[in-house]
N, C-alpha and C positions, 0 to 999 in steps of 0.2 A: 633271788631276794628280791622283793619290791622296794622302792626306796621314796622317801618323803623328803621333801627339802623344807627345813625348817628355818622362817627368816624371824627374827625375834634377837634380842639383847641377849647377852650373857653377866649375870649377876652372882657373883661369888658367896653371897647372902639374900636370903628372902625367900628360896624354893621356888623361884618362879621364872617363867621365861623359858631359855633353853634349859636350863638345869631341871625343869621340870618335865620339860616336853621329851629330851633325849631318853630318858630312862622308861617312859609310858612307849614312846614308838617300839623302842629296842625290845621291851618286854612282849609286845603285840607281833613279834616275828618280822618286823619292816626294819629296813637299814635307815636309820637316823641321819640325815646329811645338815648338819647346819649352817648356815652362813651368818655369823654374827653383824647385826647393825651397830653395836657399840659393847664395849667393854666396862664392868663395873664392879667396884669392890663390893657393892651392897647394893640391892634395889633401892631407887630413889626414896622410900618411904622414912628409911634412916636419918638421922640428923646430920649425919657427913658421910660423904661418900666418893672414891676417886672414880673419872668419869673420863673414857677414851671413846669418842666418836669414830665410826666405821664407814659413815656416810660414804666417803670418797674410795673406800676399799669395797663397794659391796659390788659394781661392778667389775673391777679387777678379779674377784673369785667367781663372778658370773662367766667370765670371756674364759677362764681357765676350765670350767665345766662345761663351757662349749666345744672348747678344743678336744675335752676327752669325750664327747658324743655321747654323754650320758643322758638319761632320760628319767622321768620321774613318776609314779603313779599317784604321788600328792603333793601338794605344795600348801604349808601352811603358815601364815603369817600373824603376828602378835603385834606387840607394841611398836610402834613405828613414830619416833620423836619429832619428825619434819617433814615438811612437804618433798624435801628432796629425796627421802631416804623412800617416802611412797613412789617419787618418780623413778626411783631405780628399779623396784618392784614391778612396775609397769613395764619397764625395760627387760627385765628379768622374765615375765609371763611372755612376751613376744617369743622370747627362745624356748621356754620350756613348758608352756601350759599349751598341751596340746589338746584334741578331742578325749584322749584316752586318760588324761589328768585330771584329777580332783582337787580343785582350788579352794580352800577355806581362807577365808579373812574373819578374824577378829577384830572390829574395828574400835579398839581401845582408844577412848576418848574422854570418860567421863562414868560417873557412877552416883545414883542419888539423886539426881537433878544437877549435879556439880561436873564443871569439866576437870579436866587434868592441869598441871601447871604449864605444858608444852602446849596447850590448845591455842589455835588462832582459826581465822577465817581462811586462810590459805591451806592451812592442815585439813579444815573440814572439806573446803571444795575437791582437794586432791583424794582425799577418802571417800566422797561420792563417786569419783572417778573410778576408782578401785574397787569396790565392791561390787560395782556393775560388771566387772569382770569375772567375779567370784561364782563358783558353783553352789556354795555353802556360806553363810555369814551367822556370825554367832554375836548379835549386837544384845546388851542389856537396854533396858527400856529406856535410860538416859541417850544412849548411843542410836536406839532407834531415832528418837524423837529428832535428835542432830541430825541426823542423815535427811529425816523426813520435813526438817524445817517447822517441826512442830513445838512449841511450848510442853515442856514435860509436864507442868502443873495442870493445864488443860486435859492431859491424859491420865495421870496418876489419879486427880480427883476424884476419878470414875471407879477408883478401885474396888468399893465397897457394892457398885452396881452388878445386878446380875450378867448384863451383857457386856462386862468388861474386857474379857477374853476375846470376844468378838471385835471389840473395838480396837484392842492391840493387834489381832491378825490384820483387821482391814486395812492399819494405819502400813504394816508390814509389806500387804498385798500392794496397796495403791503405789506404794513408792518402787516397788520393781516391776512393774507392769510393764512390759516390753523390752525388759533387759535382754540381752543375746544368750546369756548361758544360766542365768541364776535359777537355781532350782528350788531351794529350800533354805529358809531363815529359821533359825533357832533362836527366840528372843530369852534369853537367860535371868534368872534370879528375879521373877515377878513374884512379890510378896502379897498376899491375900489373908485379910481376916476373917476367921471363921470361928463362929461360936466363941470360945474362950482362949482361943489359940492362933497363932500365926502359921500361915502355911508358905512356902517358898517354891516355885516350880518352873519350868520350861515350856514355852509352846513353840510347838513345830510348825510352821505355816509353809504350806506348798502354794506357789506363786500362779501356779497354771489353772488352779482351782480354787473351790471354796471351803476345802478341807482345812483343818488344823488338829492338831493333838497336844494334849497336856499332861504333864506328869508332874508331880509335886511330892513333897513330904513335907514332915512339920518342921517349922524354923525355928532355933534357939537364939536368934537376935546376933549370933556372932559371923564376922568376916574375916578372911584370912589371906595373905598375901599369896598367889600362885595358885589359886583355885580355881580362875578363869585359863589358866595356859593349860592347867591338868585335864579340865573339862574338854577345851578345843581339842588338846592332843588325842583323847581318847575317841572324840567323834571320829576327826579325819582318819585315826588308826581303824577304826570301824567300819568306815565306810570303805575303806582302800580295802580291807580285807572282804568285802562282799556284803555287809551287814546294812540292813534300812536305817533310814534316820531315826525312827522309832527307837529299834534295838541299840543304836549309838548312845541316845540320849539315855535311856534306862541304865545302859552298862556305865556311862560316866557318873551318873548319879549313885548309883549302887557303891560304887569305888570309891566316891568321894564322901559318902555319908558316915561311915565308921572313922575317917579320918578326920573331919571336921568336928565330929562327936567329941575325940579324944584328945585333938588340941584344947578344946572347949573345958573339958574336964578339968586337964593338966594347966590349965590356965596360959598356955602359949601365949607370947606377945603376938599381935597382930601381924608384925613385920616380917617374922621368923618362920611364916608358913605352918603347914599340917605336916604331919608324920606319915605321907603319901608312901614311903617306901616299904613300911610293912605290908600294906595293900596292896601291891602291885600283883601280887599271885592270883586277884581277882581277875585279872586281865587276861589272864592265860585261856 
């Protein structure tokens, strides 16, 4: 059975990070091998939570895995709360990122033009180093702009223009031209106004050429904890299983759409996440 190393935090509530990734990877017929970066009672959107930092234990876990002489078909990283955790992941990649391993990095740093609480220039610099080691990255528009050193509004202000997607694709392509391994960028959560409704989509950019593909659905204006982790988990699982980036993105969108729609109808609080468990069979 192929294995995927999952580098992320473990939150008891919020249906995000490892609690979202592990069932997705498992139902797709792959072995989920979690390396927790932190243990929390609930994700940080809640008013109060217990937090236990695992930064100093990440390398200890990696050393034991190295002794076991295990290998991974995929590596997937999510929220990394400090430059130290990113540096630990870079050391991990030296041991386990082989030419046969697909490494997906989700550069969690912000959304809607705003940065996360733990953001710093040091975090950004180490994240820029990390994504250059990746085969696939899944930034949202805010994170793409941070990585590119571009003002978010200077790109988002063109969202009504006919060439908006081309602008986003060009930003992604310029950022990673010349990178050693990066093949694919999936820019997530792009909101575009069409006629009387908003649409939200994901743009697949191939760095080595001028192609890009865009997949969208009607946007209901709602967002929920963990949907980014679920999305990236489906992407890495699909790629390891031999599917194309386009097939992977379509599978992830088809899986998330009913879960988000149900959570919206039921008025589930954003921090509690979506009822994705009911739809896991769609990934079989």
